[in-house]
C-alpha positions in Angstrom: -0.1 0.0 0.0 2.4 2.5 0.5 3.9 2.2 -3.2 0.5 3.6 -4.3 1.5 7.2 -2.9 5.1 7.5 -4.2 4.0 5.9 -7.7 1.4 8.5 -7.5 3.7 11.3 -6.2 6.3 10.0 -9.3 4.1 10.1 -11.8 2.6 13.3 -11.0 6.3 14.8 -10.9 6.7 13.0 -14.4 4.4 15.1 -15.8 4.6 18.5 -14.3 8.8 18.2 -15.8 7.6 16.8 -18.6 4.1 18.8 -19.6 6.6 22.2 -20.7 8.6 20.2 -23.0 5.6 18.8 -24.6 3.7 22.0 -25.3 6.8 23.6 -26.6 7.2 20.9 -29.2 4.1 21.3 -30.9 3.3 20.3 -34.0 3.9 23.6 -36.0 5.3 25.4 -32.9 9.2 26.1 -31.8 10.9 26.1 -28.6 8.5 29.6 -27.5 4.9 28.3 -28.5 5.7 30.6 -31.6 5.7 28.8 -35.6 9.1 28.7 -36.7 10.9 28.3 -33.7 12.6 30.5 -31.1 12.1 33.8 -32.8 15.8 35.2 -31.5 17.6 32.7 -33.7 18.3 32.4 -37.3 19.1 35.1 -39.9 16.0 37.2 -40.2 15.9 37.4 -36.7 19.7 38.6 -36.7 19.0 41.0 -39.6 15.8 42.6 -37.8 18.5 42.7 -34.5 20.8 44.6 -36.7 18.4 47.0 -38.0 17.1 48.1 -35.2 20.3 48.5 -33.5 21.2 50.7 -36.5 18.3 52.6 -36.6 18.8 53.1 -32.6 21.8 54.0 -33.2 22.4 56.7 -35.9 19.2 58.4 -33.7 21.2 58.6 -31.0 24.5 59.9 -32.9 22.5 62.9 -34.4 24.4 62.7 -37.3 25.1 65.7 -40.0 24.5 65.5 -43.1 28.9 65.4 -44.0 28.6 62.1 -42.3 25.9 60.4 -44.3 28.5 58.5 -46.6 30.7 57.2 -43.7 27.6 55.8 -42.0 26.2 54.1 -44.9 29.5 52.5 -45.6 29.5 51.6 -41.8 25.6 50.3 -41.7 26.6 48.1 -44.9 29.5 46.8 -43.4 27.4 45.6 -40.3 25.0 43.7 -42.9 27.5 41.6 -44.8 28.9 40.7 -41.7 25.8 39.2 -40.3 24.9 37.7 -43.6 28.8 36.6 -43.4 27.6 35.1 -39.7 24.6 33.6 -40.1 26.1 31.5 -43.4 29.0 30.4 -41.4 26.5 29.6 -38.1 24.7 27.6 -40.6 27.6 25.8 -42.3 28.7 24.9 -38.5 25.6 23.1 -38.0 25.1 21.5 -41.2 28.9 20.2 -41.1 29.7 19.3 -37.6 33.4 18.3 -37.9 33.8 14.1 -36.3 37.4 14.2 -35.2 39.7 16.7 -33.2 41.9 17.3 -36.4 38.3 18.2 -38.6 37.6 20.4 -35.0 40.8 22.4 -35.5 40.8 23.1 -39.0 37.2 24.2 -39.0 38.5 27.1 -36.0 40.9 27.6 -37.7 38.9 28.5 -40.5 36.2 30.3 -38.5 39.2 32.1 -36.7 40.4 33.2 -40.2 37.0 34.4 -41.4 36.4 36.6 -37.9 39.5 38.3 -38.7 38.9 39.3 -42.2 35.5 40.2 -41.0 36.9 42.5 -38.0 39.2 44.1 -40.5 36.4 45.0 -42.8 34.7 47.1 -39.8 37.9 48.4 -39.1 37.5 49.8 -42.6 34.4 51.5 -42.1 34.2 52.3 -38.5 37.7 54.6 -38.8 36.5 57.0 -41.2 32.9 57.3 -40.1 34.4 57.8 -36.7 37.0 60.6 -38.0 34.0 62.9 -39.0 32.2 62.0 -35.5 31.8 65.4 -33.3 33.8 64.2 -29.5 29.8 64.0 -28.2 29.0 61.8 -31.2 32.7 59.6 -30.4 31.7 59.3 -26.6 28.2 57.8 -27.7 29.8 55.8 -30.3 32.2 54.5 -27.8 29.8 53.6 -25.3 28.0 52.1 -27.7 31.0 50.3 -29.2 32.1 48.7 -26.0 28.3 46.7 -25.4 27.6 45.9 -29.3 30.9 46.3 -31.7 33.2 44.0 -32.9 34.7 41.8 -30.4 32.3 39.0 -28.6 33.9 37.6 -26.0 30.4 36.3 -24.0 29.8 40.1 -24.3 27.6 42.5 -26.8 26.5 41.6 -29.9 28.6 40.0 -32.7 27.6 41.1 -35.9 
């Protein structure tokens, strides 16, 4: 008789733990109950975040006419980086290395691509930065520290 309450408790616990996972993976639903998956992942979500980020930064900088060309180069570079990052992310998911040498090769390839991406960003940031006023530079410096080029677990990677 003592086994029955224990069995009922175990069953209740199992349902409590399994129900959210079952609901999250209902047919046609993503991990948060939205069609297609978690809304913060994937190339379209990255592009949407980047567009919002660029709009906000542009407004915060209060750009003048003489700064527009450099801004456009900067924005296009960030968009190209985002597209490249999405492509590399999809490639990494599709071609998972099986051996240690394959993982090293992939890591070296991704590191080289990241370096090229940072060099392209540098070529876009420096002309824009040179055209910014001291106040605009302060805004840009603070924002870039949070969201810009380097990504060591902090900020965004475009």
